[in-house]
TIBALO-631238 format. One record per residue (C-alpha): x, y, z. Coordinates in Angstrom, 2 decimals, padded with zeros to 5 digits. Layout:
BEGIN
- X_Y_Z
- X_Y_Z
...
//
This chain:
BEGIN
- X_Y_Z
- -036.53_-015.10_-051.65
- -036.39_-018.75_-050.57
- -038.77_-021.31_-052.14
- -040.85_-022.29_-049.15
- -043.95_-024.56_-049.18
- -046.38_-021.68_-048.91
- -044.68_-019.85_-051.72
- -044.82_-022.98_-053.95
- -048.56_-023.43_-053.21
- -049.19_-019.81_-054.10
- -047.41_-020.27_-057.46
- -049.41_-023.49_-058.17
- -052.73_-021.76_-057.49
- -051.81_-018.83_-059.71
- -050.75_-021.28_-062.43
- -054.06_-023.24_-062.18
- -056.11_-020.06_-062.36
- -054.08_-018.73_-065.26
- -054.39_-022.12_-067.06
- -058.17_-022.23_-066.63
- -058.46_-018.62_-067.80
- -056.18_-019.41_-070.79
- -058.30_-022.40_-071.82
- -061.56_-020.52_-071.54
- -060.42_-017.35_-073.32
- -058.29_-019.12_-075.96
- -061.13_-021.47_-076.96
- -063.55_-018.58_-077.42
- -061.01_-016.61_-079.45
- -060.16_-019.58_-081.69
- -063.81_-020.29_-082.45
- -064.35_-016.70_-083.51
- -061.18_-016.51_-085.64
- -061.36_-019.91_-087.30
- -064.10_-020.21_-089.86
- -063.54_-023.77_-090.96
- -062.72_-026.97_-089.16
- -059.17_-027.36_-090.52
- -058.08_-023.89_-089.39
- -059.69_-024.50_-085.99
- -057.70_-027.69_-085.58
- -054.48_-025.84_-086.46
- -055.16_-023.09_-083.90
- -056.01_-025.69_-081.23
- -052.67_-027.40_-081.87
- -050.66_-024.18_-081.58
- -052.57_-023.22_-078.45
- -051.69_-026.60_-076.85
- -048.00_-026.26_-077.67
- -047.97_-022.71_-076.31
- -049.46_-023.95_-073.05
- -046.86_-026.74_-072.84
- -044.04_-024.22_-073.47
- -045.33_-021.91_-070.73
- -045.66_-024.87_-068.37
- -042.08_-025.99_-069.14
- -040.74_-022.49_-068.53
- -042.56_-022.32_-065.21
- -041.36_-025.78_-064.13
- -037.77_-024.83_-065.11
- -037.95_-021.58_-063.10
- -039.37_-023.34_-060.06
- -036.77_-026.12_-060.23
- -033.93_-023.60_-060.64
- -035.11_-021.63_-057.60
- -035.47_-024.82_-055.58
- -031.98_-026.03_-056.48
- -030.51_-022.60_-055.62
- -032.21_-022.55_-052.23
- -031.07_-026.11_-051.59
- -027.44_-025.18_-052.39
- -027.62_-022.22_-050.01
- -029.10_-024.41_-047.31
- -026.38_-027.00_-047.82
- -023.74_-024.25_-047.61
- -025.24_-022.92_-044.38
- -025.40_-026.42_-042.95
- -021.76_-026.99_-043.83
- -020.79_-023.69_-042.19
- -022.81_-024.57_-039.11
- -021.15_-027.99_-039.01
- -017.69_-026.39_-039.23
- -018.55_-024.01_-036.42
- -019.95_-026.90_-034.39
- -016.79_-028.93_-034.93
- -014.17_-026.21_-034.54
- -015.54_-023.80_-031.94
- -013.70_-023.68_-028.60
- -016.99_-023.62_-026.72
- -018.44_-026.96_-025.79
- -021.77_-027.54_-027.58
- -024.17_-030.30_-026.57
- -027.62_-031.20_-027.91
- -029.93_-032.99_-025.50
- -033.46_-034.27_-025.60
- -036.15_-033.27_-023.15
- -034.81_-035.81_-020.62
- -031.32_-034.23_-020.84
- -029.85_-037.25_-022.65
- -027.03_-036.23_-024.96
- -027.92_-036.43_-028.64
- -024.78_-034.81_-030.05
- -021.60_-033.19_-028.71
- -018.79_-031.35_-030.44
- -015.06_-032.11_-030.03
- -014.58_-029.16_-027.68
- -017.05_-030.66_-025.21
- -015.37_-034.03_-025.59
- -012.11_-032.43_-024.46
- -013.85_-030.63_-021.61
- -015.47_-033.81_-020.35
- -012.53_-036.07_-021.16
- -014.97_-038.53_-022.73
- -015.22_-039.59_-026.37
- -018.40_-038.77_-028.32
- -019.51_-042.37_-028.74
- -019.56_-042.68_-024.93
- -021.30_-039.34_-024.55
- -024.24_-040.10_-026.86
- -027.22_-041.24_-024.83
- -025.63_-040.25_-021.52
- -027.54_-038.12_-019.03
- -025.91_-034.68_-018.99
- -026.74_-034.39_-015.29
- -024.08_-037.02_-014.54
- -021.43_-034.53_-015.72
- -022.57_-031.72_-013.43
- -020.75_-031.05_-010.17
- -022.24_-032.21_-006.92
- -021.86_-028.68_-005.55
- -025.14_-027.79_-007.29
- -028.25_-028.75_-005.28
- -031.80_-029.50_-006.43
- -032.81_-025.87_-005.97
- -030.21_-024.82_-008.56
- -031.60_-027.17_-011.22
- -035.23_-026.38_-010.40
- -034.50_-022.70_-011.01
- -032.85_-023.67_-014.31
- -035.92_-025.68_-015.36
- -038.23_-022.84_-014.31
- -036.29_-020.36_-016.44
- -036.44_-022.71_-019.43
- -040.19_-023.12_-019.04
- -040.83_-019.40_-018.63
- -038.37_-017.86_-021.07
- -037.12_-020.68_-023.24
- -033.51_-020.21_-022.23
- -031.17_-020.02_-019.21
- -027.65_-018.72_-018.74
- -025.37_-018.67_-015.75
- -022.39_-020.29_-014.07
- -022.28_-024.04_-013.74
- -019.58_-026.48_-012.60
- -018.97_-029.68_-014.56
- -016.96_-032.74_-013.61
- -014.57_-034.33_-016.11
- -013.60_-037.98_-016.42
- -010.58_-037.58_-014.11
- -012.80_-036.25_-011.31
- -011.62_-032.64_-011.54
- -014.24_-029.89_-011.53
- -014.17_-026.70_-013.56
- -016.49_-023.69_-013.82
- -018.29_-022.91_-017.06
- -020.48_-020.11_-018.33
- -023.45_-022.01_-019.74
- -026.30_-020.99_-022.05
- -029.23_-023.38_-022.54
- -031.74_-022.74_-025.35
- -034.90_-024.60_-026.45
- -034.33_-025.21_-030.18
- -037.70_-026.86_-030.88
- -038.76_-030.39_-031.77
- -036.96_-032.88_-033.97
- -038.65_-034.89_-036.74
- -040.08_-037.20_-034.13
- -041.71_-034.32_-032.26
- -039.29_-034.47_-029.29
- -038.08_-031.19_-027.81
- -034.34_-030.56_-028.07
- -032.04_-028.22_-026.16
- -028.70_-026.71_-027.08
- -026.15_-026.32_-024.27
- -023.15_-024.06_-024.89
- -020.34_-024.24_-022.33
- -017.50_-021.67_-022.08
- -014.62_-022.65_-019.81
- -014.02_-019.79_-017.33
- -011.33_-021.49_-015.23
- -008.69_-018.92_-016.25
- -011.13_-016.10_-015.54
- -011.80_-017.55_-012.10
- -008.08_-017.83_-011.42
- -007.56_-014.21_-012.50
- -010.47_-013.15_-010.28
- -008.96_-015.08_-007.40
- -005.60_-013.38_-007.95
- -007.28_-009.98_-007.98
- -009.08_-010.80_-004.74
- -005.76_-011.97_-003.31
- -004.16_-008.65_-004.25
- -007.15_-006.70_-002.93
- -007.49_-008.47_000.42
- -004.08_-010.00_001.18
- -000.61_-008.58_001.67
- 001.56_-009.82_-001.22
- 004.69_-010.00_000.93
- 003.48_-012.08_003.89
- 000.29_-013.55_002.49
- -001.60_-012.26_005.53
- -004.93_-010.40_005.38
- -004.42_-006.69_004.74
- -006.17_-003.71_006.30
- -009.23_-004.02_004.06
- -009.87_-007.66_004.92
- -009.10_-007.00_008.59
- -011.76_-004.29_008.68
- -014.30_-006.67_007.12
- -013.43_-009.37_009.65
- -013.73_-006.95_012.56
- -017.12_-005.74_011.29
- -018.40_-009.32_011.27
- -017.01_-009.97_014.75
- -018.55_-006.79_016.12
- -021.93_-007.57_014.52
- -021.92_-011.03_016.09
- -020.89_-009.80_019.53
- -023.48_-007.05_020.02
- -026.11_-009.28_021.58
- -023.89_-011.28_023.93
- -021.06_-011.00_026.44
- -018.37_-011.59_023.87
- -015.46_-009.15_023.66
- -013.28_-008.28_020.68
- -009.64_-007.38_021.33
- -007.19_-005.85_018.89
- -003.41_-005.94_019.40
- -001.64_-003.32_017.28
- 002.00_-004.41_016.87
- 004.79_-002.15_015.60
- 008.39_-003.35_015.38
- 010.88_-001.09_017.18
- 013.64_000.55_015.11
- 012.85_-001.60_012.07
- 014.29_001.14_009.88
- 017.74_000.18_011.14
- 017.48_-003.18_009.37
- 016.47_-001.60_006.05
- 019.19_001.02_006.27
- 021.89_-001.43_007.33
- 021.10_-004.44_005.12
- 018.73_-003.11_002.43
- 015.01_-003.43_001.82
- 015.09_-007.01_000.42
- 016.61_-008.24_003.69
- 014.07_-006.13_005.58
- 011.26_-007.80_003.63
- 012.69_-011.23_004.47
- 012.68_-010.26_008.14
- 009.02_-009.19_007.92
- 008.14_-012.58_006.43
- 009.97_-014.35_009.28
- 008.22_-012.16_011.86
- 004.85_-012.94_010.26
- 005.62_-016.66_010.32
- 006.62_-016.51_013.97
- 003.55_-014.49_014.93
- 001.26_-016.87_013.07
- 002.81_-019.84_014.81
- 002.10_-018.37_018.24
- -001.52_-017.34_017.69
- -004.06_-018.60_020.22
- -006.95_-020.67_018.81
- -009.47_-018.58_016.91
- -007.21_-015.52_016.65
- -006.47_-013.71_013.41
- -003.29_-012.05_012.18
- -003.09_-009.22_009.62
- -000.28_-007.18_008.09
- -001.16_-003.52_007.64
- 002.02_-002.70_005.76
- 005.54_-001.72_006.72
- 006.38_-003.11_010.16
- 002.80_-003.03_011.51
- 000.81_-006.17_012.35
- -002.57_-006.67_014.04
- -003.85_-009.63_016.04
- -007.60_-009.89_016.68
- -009.13_-012.02_019.43
- -012.69_-012.71_020.48
- -014.27_-014.27_023.53
- -015.70_-013.45_026.94
- -012.18_-013.20_028.40
- -010.68_-011.21_025.51
- -009.09_-008.64_027.83
- -007.00_-011.19_029.74
- -006.38_-013.21_026.60
- -005.01_-010.09_024.86
- -002.60_-009.47_027.73
- -001.37_-013.06_027.62
- -001.07_-012.89_023.83
- 000.92_-009.64_024.03
- 003.35_-011.19_026.51
- 003.77_-014.30_024.36
- 004.22_-012.17_021.23
- 007.02_-010.13_022.76
- 008.73_-013.31_023.93
- 008.48_-014.82_020.45
- 009.81_-011.74_018.69
- 012.67_-011.40_021.16
- 014.25_-014.61_019.87
- 017.03_-013.84_017.33
- 016.35_-013.92_013.60
- 018.87_-015.34_011.15
- 018.82_-013.26_007.98
- 019.59_-014.47_004.48
- 023.04_-012.84_004.67
- 023.78_-014.99_007.75
- 023.51_-011.98_010.05
- 021.76_-012.48_013.35
- 019.47_-009.65_014.44
- 017.29_-009.02_017.47
- 013.93_-007.29_017.17
- 011.53_-005.92_019.74
- 008.01_-004.59_019.38
- 005.56_-002.17_020.97
- 001.95_-003.34_021.31
- -001.24_-001.37_021.86
- -004.38_-003.19_023.04
- -007.98_-002.06_022.61
- -011.07_-004.08_023.60
- -014.63_-003.71_022.34
- -017.15_-002.75_023.64
- -015.24_-001.61_026.73
- -012.97_000.83_024.87
- -014.45_001.11_021.38
- -017.60_000.23_019.47
- -016.60_000.59_015.83
- -013.84_-000.82_013.66
- -012.33_002.62_013.20
- -012.22_003.23_016.94
- -010.73_-000.21_017.63
- -007.81_000.34_015.28
- -007.37_004.01_016.12
- -007.34_003.48_019.88
- -005.10_000.40_019.65
- -002.70_002.48_017.57
- -002.76_005.24_020.21
- -002.01_002.66_022.91
- 000.88_001.33_020.81
- 002.45_004.79_020.64
- 002.03_005.08_024.40
- 003.96_001.80_024.72
- 006.73_003.32_022.60
- 006.83_006.39_024.84
- 007.19_004.07_027.84
- 010.43_002.75_026.40
- 009.32_000.23_023.75
- 009.40_-003.58_023.98
- 006.20_-003.55_026.03
- 002.42_-003.44_025.68
- -000.13_-000.87_026.77
- -003.90_-001.12_027.22
- -005.94_001.77_025.89
- -007.49_004.26_028.29
- -009.52_007.44_027.87
- -006.61_009.72_028.69
- -004.99_008.62_025.42
- -007.93_010.03_023.49
- -007.57_013.33_025.27
- -003.82_013.26_024.70
- -004.31_012.47_021.02
- -006.86_015.26_020.71
- -004.48_017.74_022.32
- -001.70_016.53_020.05
- -003.86_017.09_016.97
- -004.70_020.57_018.16
- -001.02_021.24_018.82
- -000.12_019.97_015.35
- -002.63_022.35_013.79
- -001.33_025.27_015.84
- 002.27_024.46_014.93
- 001.48_024.31_011.22
- -000.24_027.66_011.49
- 002.72_029.02_013.45
- 005.12_028.00_010.68
- 002.94_029.65_008.03
- 002.46_032.77_010.19
- 006.20_033.06_010.96
- 005.65_032.78_014.70
- 008.92_030.93_015.22
- 012.09_032.83_016.03
- 015.72_032.00_016.73
- 017.71_032.72_019.84
- 021.44_032.17_020.04
- 023.52_030.77_022.89
- 027.22_031.73_022.70
- 029.93_029.07_022.66
- 033.01_030.36_024.49
- 036.65_029.34_024.02
- 039.32_030.01_026.70
- 042.43_030.18_024.56
- 044.25_032.49_024.30
- 041.59_034.36_026.27
- 037.85_033.99_026.69
- 036.06_034.82_023.48
- 032.92_033.82_021.67
- 033.92_031.21_019.09
- 030.44_030.37_017.91
- 026.74_030.46_018.64
- 024.12_027.72_018.65
- 020.80_028.59_017.01
- 017.87_027.54_019.21
- 014.29_027.79_017.99
- 011.53_029.39_020.05
- 007.80_029.77_019.42
- 006.27_033.14_020.02
- 002.66_032.15_020.67
- -000.18_034.50_019.65
- -000.63_035.47_023.32
- 002.99_036.67_023.40
- 004.25_033.75_025.49
- 007.66_032.37_024.47
- 007.31_028.60_024.16
- 010.42_026.49_024.73
- 011.35_023.62_022.36
- 010.63_020.98_025.00
- 006.92_021.77_024.59
- 006.66_021.37_020.82
- 009.71_019.74_019.21
- 008.52_016.19_019.87
- 005.15_017.00_018.31
- 006.84_018.31_015.18
- 008.94_015.14_014.94
- 005.89_012.87_015.22
- 003.90_014.88_012.67
- 006.76_015.33_010.21
- 006.62_019.11_010.59
- 010.19_018.98_011.89
- 011.49_018.81_008.29
- 010.08_022.15_007.05
- 010.73_023.69_010.46
- 014.32_022.41_010.40
- 014.81_023.81_006.91
- 013.50_027.19_008.09
- 015.86_027.17_011.10
- 018.81_026.32_008.85
- 017.98_029.06_006.37
- 017.35_031.72_009.04
- 020.53_030.80_010.94
- 022.60_031.03_007.75
- 021.09_034.43_006.98
- 021.96_035.68_010.47
- 025.51_034.34_010.38
- 026.03_035.93_006.97
- 024.76_039.24_008.36
- 027.21_039.09_011.31
- 029.97_038.26_008.85
- 029.14_041.33_006.77
- 029.08_043.44_009.96
- 032.71_042.51_010.58
- 032.14_040.05_013.44
- 034.74_037.54_012.35
- 035.20_033.98_013.54
- 031.60_033.52_014.67
- 030.32_030.29_013.11
- 026.70_029.31_013.63
- 025.71_025.86_014.93
- 022.42_024.34_013.82
- 020.85_021.18_015.23
- 019.64_018.65_012.69
- 016.73_016.27_013.28
- 016.71_012.60_012.39
- 013.87_013.28_009.94
- 016.01_015.81_008.06
- 018.83_013.28_007.93
- 016.48_010.63_006.54
- 015.07_012.72_003.67
- 018.10_011.94_001.50
- 018.36_015.56_000.37
- 020.17_017.12_003.33
- 023.37_017.86_001.42
- 021.43_019.53_-001.41
- 019.45_021.60_001.10
- 022.60_022.82_002.90
- 024.30_023.67_-000.39
- 021.24_025.63_-001.52
- 021.07_027.58_001.77
- 024.76_028.51_001.60
- 024.42_029.77_-001.95
- 021.26_031.72_-001.15
- 022.74_033.48_001.89
- 026.36_033.85_000.65
- 027.58_032.34_003.93
- 031.10_030.87_003.79
- 030.74_027.12_004.46
- 033.40_027.29_007.18
- 031.04_029.42_009.30
- 028.36_026.70_009.44
- 028.47_023.84_011.95
- 025.82_021.14_011.81
- 025.10_019.30_015.05
- 024.01_015.67_014.80
- 023.39_012.97_017.39
- 024.94_009.53_017.72
- 021.57_007.82_017.28
- 021.05_009.53_013.93
- 024.33_008.14_012.64
- 023.76_004.67_014.05
- 020.34_004.39_012.39
- 021.85_005.04_008.95
- 025.50_004.07_009.04
- 026.30_003.93_005.33
- 023.98_006.77_004.35
- 025.32_008.84_007.25
- 028.89_008.43_006.05
- 027.96_009.51_002.54
- 026.09_012.60_003.73
- 028.89_013.68_006.10
- 031.45_013.17_003.36
- 029.52_015.47_001.03
- 029.02_018.11_003.73
- 032.70_018.07_004.67
- 033.61_018.41_000.98
- 031.64_021.68_000.96
- 033.66_022.94_003.93
- 030.85_022.59_006.49
- 031.87_021.55_010.03
- 030.23_018.61_011.81
- 029.67_018.39_015.56
- 028.52_015.28_017.44
- 025.94_016.46_019.97
- 025.10_014.93_023.40
- 028.15_012.67_023.31
- 028.12_010.07_026.07
- 024.35_009.51_026.12
- 024.19_007.17_023.12
- 026.51_004.55_021.69
- 029.69_006.46_022.63
- 031.69_004.00_020.56
- 035.28_004.92_019.76
- 035.09_002.89_016.55
- 032.10_004.89_015.34
- 033.70_008.21_016.28
- 036.76_007.21_014.24
- 034.61_006.03_011.34
- 032.69_009.27_010.87
- 034.32_012.47_009.64
- 033.75_014.83_012.61
- 035.18_018.12_013.86
- 033.78_018.45_017.37
- 032.41_016.42_020.26
- 029.87_018.06_022.56
- 029.82_016.51_026.05
- 026.24_016.18_027.28
- 025.18_018.44_030.13
- 024.24_015.44_032.30
- 027.97_014.75_032.85
- 028.72_018.40_033.66
- 025.94_018.84_036.22
- 027.72_016.97_039.08
- 031.23_017.41_037.77
- 032.47_019.05_040.97
- 030.83_016.46_043.25
- 031.26_013.12_041.50
- 034.62_011.56_040.72
- 033.04_009.22_038.15
- 031.78_012.13_036.09
- 035.18_013.85_036.26
- 036.92_010.65_035.14
- 034.48_010.17_032.28
- 034.77_013.76_031.05
- 038.57_013.60_031.28
- 038.54_010.38_029.23
- 036.33_011.96_026.57
- 038.59_015.02_026.30
- 041.69_012.81_026.10
- 040.12_010.60_023.44
- 039.05_013.64_021.41
- 042.55_015.09_021.57
- 043.98_011.81_020.23
- 041.49_011.94_017.35
- 042.24_015.63_016.71
- 038.70_016.66_017.63
- 037.59_019.79_019.45
- 035.49_019.42_022.62
- 032.61_021.61_023.79
- 031.22_021.12_027.29
- 027.47_021.81_027.47
- 025.59_022.99_030.56
- 028.38_024.95_032.23
- 026.56_026.93_034.91
- 029.04_027.23_037.82
- 032.57_028.51_038.09
- 033.63_025.25_039.75
- 032.65_023.39_036.63
- 034.52_025.88_034.49
- 037.67_025.54_036.65
- 037.69_021.75_036.33
- 037.05_021.80_032.59
- 039.77_024.42_032.05
- 042.26_022.29_033.97
- 041.29_019.35_031.72
- 042.10_021.61_028.74
- 038.56_021.48_027.38
- 038.43_023.63_024.23
- 035.11_025.41_024.59
- 032.17_025.88_026.94
- 028.48_026.55_026.59
- 026.02_027.29_029.35
- 024.29_029.83_031.58
- 027.57_030.70_033.30
- 028.40_032.74_030.23
- 025.01_033.48_028.73
- 021.53_032.16_028.22
- 020.12_031.97_024.70
- 019.67_035.55_023.53
- 018.23_037.39_020.55
- 020.35_038.10_017.49
- 020.59_041.77_018.40
- 022.22_040.99_021.76
- 024.94_038.74_020.34
- 027.42_041.54_019.32
- 027.33_042.92_022.88
- 028.10_039.51_024.38
- 030.92_039.02_021.90
- 032.49_042.30_023.03
- 031.89_041.72_026.76
- 033.35_038.22_026.85
- 036.32_039.38_024.82
- 037.36_041.52_027.79
- 037.23_038.62_030.30
- 040.68_037.26_031.23
- 041.17_033.52_031.77
- 042.97_034.14_035.06
- 039.84_035.83_036.41
- 037.96_032.58_036.70
- 039.08_031.50_040.17
- 038.42_034.86_041.68
- 034.96_034.84_040.26
- 035.45_038.11_038.33
//
């Protein structure tokens, strides 16, 4: 218990009462005990000394308690002084007029001013000018109502720089002169603010290009739409997607691809019309937003200027020069859409329509795109159900060789969809939808597995020399696990690898040159044959044909259609066959439907033929019959039409 003033007064009163009681009672007792004067005097003396001894003991106890409390107080004051001097928070004492009475070293460092120059200075002169009178009136009101205030405040240091602080102000009572004093504690939150700013940057800006991301774009569009609802202002969104950007990543690597995206962003930003915004949604997708009464025409002009800007060559870090094009979809609010979701969704739909029109162009949104998108979603759902319900089936079109006599030397597996109503749906009606939705990968895996099973069954039935050809999609090629999938299918079905031919297109190889070479090398090492499909419609480069490890070239049907009527087609087909022979490749002519075509191709020494002249695509059960029937057809019967 500390020796306070009230406690000392209480002890003094008890001592006075006890002393008075002692005098009164002791005198009465002495008079009764002492019979003579001498004995009375002796007792009075002893009584006096006893009172003095008791008083001395009491004074000693009180002094000892007082000295102990004083030592504790001094110790606490020393500890408080150490905390005041060494704490990292800035501590300032001010009077009621906010003049600084004391400041610790931490605040000196924060302000950049020594303590002797701080004492007597108005603390308000160190506050930032960003705080108005309303801010300080609210602070004063809080102090008057609650006796304290805490919040964020900006202070200015001697060099003019401003920093944010978390401040707590407390009324600590009056000093000896009766003047109110206040303690201000400042915690520097500059690093916290920087971290918060970095988090906001990561949350709202693309780290690669520094452009606003989808989240910030949506917020900006919401504000634009809210401001445009009462007037004639229009909001236009241009959804930009770079064409064949994957080629850059696959050819030069993702770091180079990222550098290209940064250059594209810089070029797009430099060509923005006044007041327009640019965002990066990720990957190779950008969005430009415009506002104004003429937003529709301004969006068209911006799209044209954007395509012109992107068309200029880009010089990559590896000193390679590349050309890029883009497809742009345009949507305008409120004409086409009224919400942020609709604006982006419909602009995206228009962008895909621009890609379907051949890319490197722009397309304004129209209602038919919504209907088309709705139908596509319904088709996607039906196709996914069809795959789960095993509604797909394979038909097989024979590939016929003429040497030494006509015989079936292979069969191409072609997928069909047996709809719930029994209608047989051709690939032209659903393959593109599966490619856009990504369903082509599981569907392609199913086709590969089912074709291998069927070829293995024919092999076990004794139908020898009947390899199966399976078309691969670009999506399957891009998964990076094609070789593993083929190897797994061969092991599962026990099909000899030499009886499997995989058909790929030139565009698939060109999109992934290095990866394509690696995959083909692994497939060939297994013993699988590789056929280049639709040759002549793509790059048709001799250097690429030499570079890739192929077995067969398949001449596209478009060159066979007018073979009998057009000299140019005959010359081209003859050149392809001659080139293939020099490269030790087999040649299959697709789309052979007339005997005249067959005669010309036979004279050119084409190896094999495929088309309706021999057979349409048929069920697996019909294949053995066709194999037997064509085996009885003599090559010299062709001209007679037998």
